[in-house]
C-alpha positions as CSV (number, residue, x, y, z in Angstrom):
1,M,-11.7,-2.1,16.6
2,Y,-8.4,-3.3,17.9
3,T,-9.9,-6.3,19.6
4,N,-11.8,-7.3,16.5
5,L,-8.7,-7.0,14.3
6,H,-6.5,-8.8,16.8
7,N,-8.9,-11.7,17.1
8,S,-9.4,-12.0,13.4
9,H,-5.8,-11.7,12.3
10,N,-3.7,-12.9,15.3
11,T,-3.2,-16.4,13.8
12,P,-3.1,-17.6,10.2
13,A,-6.5,-18.3,8.6
14,M,-7.1,-21.7,7.2
15,L,-8.2,-21.5,3.6
16,Y,-9.9,-24.7,2.4
17,L,-9.6,-26.0,-1.1
18,E,-12.2,-27.9,-3.0
19,N,-10.2,-31.1,-3.0
20,G,-10.2,-31.1,0.8
21,D,-6.7,-29.7,1.3
22,H,-6.0,-26.4,3.0
23,V,-3.4,-23.6,3.0
24,Q,-2.7,-21.0,5.7
25,S,-3.2,-17.4,4.8
26,Q,-0.4,-15.7,6.8
27,E,-0.2,-12.2,5.2
28,G,-2.6,-9.3,4.7
29,V,-6.2,-9.4,5.5
30,T,-8.8,-12.0,4.7
31,Q,-10.8,-11.2,1.6
32,G,-14.3,-10.4,2.5
33,D,-13.4,-9.2,6.0
34,N,-15.6,-6.1,6.6
35,A,-12.7,-4.4,8.6
36,A,-10.1,-5.1,5.9
37,M,-10.2,-1.7,4.2
38,A,-10.1,0.2,7.5
39,M,-7.2,-2.0,8.7
40,Y,-5.3,-1.4,5.4
41,A,-5.9,2.3,5.5
42,L,-4.6,2.6,9.1
43,S,-1.5,0.5,8.3
44,T,-0.5,2.5,5.2
45,R,-1.0,5.9,6.9
46,P,2.5,6.1,8.3
47,L,4.0,5.4,4.8
48,I,1.8,8.0,3.2
49,Q,2.8,10.6,5.8
50,A,6.5,9.7,5.4
51,L,6.2,10.2,1.6
52,S,4.4,13.5,2.1
53,N,7.1,14.7,4.5
54,E,9.9,13.6,2.2
55,T,8.5,15.4,-0.9
56,A,6.9,18.4,0.9
57,N,9.3,20.9,-0.7
58,D,8.8,19.3,-4.2
59,E,5.0,20.0,-4.1
60,V,4.2,16.4,-4.9
61,K,0.6,15.4,-4.4
62,Q,-0.3,11.8,-3.9
63,V,-3.6,9.8,-4.1
64,W,-4.1,6.3,-2.6
65,C,-7.0,3.9,-3.2
66,A,-6.6,0.6,-1.4
67,D,-3.1,-0.7,-2.5
68,D,-2.8,1.6,-5.5
69,S,-0.8,4.7,-5.1
70,S,-0.1,7.6,-7.5
71,A,1.7,10.9,-7.4
72,V,1.7,14.1,-9.5
73,G,4.1,17.0,-9.6
74,S,7.4,17.9,-11.3
75,L,9.3,15.1,-12.9
76,A,12.1,15.5,-10.3
77,G,9.6,15.5,-7.5
78,V,7.8,12.4,-8.7
79,K,11.1,10.6,-9.2
80,K,12.1,11.5,-5.6
81,W,8.7,10.2,-4.4
82,W,9.1,6.9,-6.4
83,K,12.6,6.3,-5.2
84,Y,11.5,6.9,-1.6
85,L,8.5,4.5,-2.1
86,Q,10.8,1.8,-3.5
87,A,13.4,2.1,-0.8
88,N,11.1,2.5,2.2
89,G,7.8,1.0,1.2
90,P,8.8,-2.6,2.1
91,D,9.6,-1.5,5.7
92,F,6.0,-0.5,5.9
93,G,4.8,-3.7,4.2
94,Y,4.2,-2.0,0.9
95,C,6.1,-3.5,-2.0
96,P,5.9,-1.4,-5.2
97,K,6.1,-3.3,-8.5
98,P,8.0,-1.3,-11.2
99,A,6.6,-3.6,-14.0
100,K,3.1,-2.5,-13.1
101,T,4.0,1.2,-12.9
102,I,3.3,3.8,-15.6
103,L,4.7,7.3,-15.9
104,L,2.6,9.9,-17.7
105,K,4.3,13.2,-18.6
106,K,2.2,16.2,-19.6
107,T,3.8,18.2,-22.4
108,A,3.1,21.9,-23.1
109,V,0.9,22.6,-26.1
């Protein structure tokens, strides 16, 4: 798997535009690459584990699907998870966007 990923992503991919120009794709994985999801899953695993370790005492549970993450737990625990994700995510290549984030709070009935 490493050899395939290395050969596919070692240098920027040339993306050709309909007018004949081209741009270089220098970040992430090429859309349509069969190994893209496996590569992304492996690359985000250290961040997911770090978040889990950071919030273990807060009983925060997290779910990830591709580049979407979510967490559930106490308000204080989820806040701690979010702050850690914002502060440390970019070091792992994951940049959370607060404007695209929603907080849902369950109230007792």
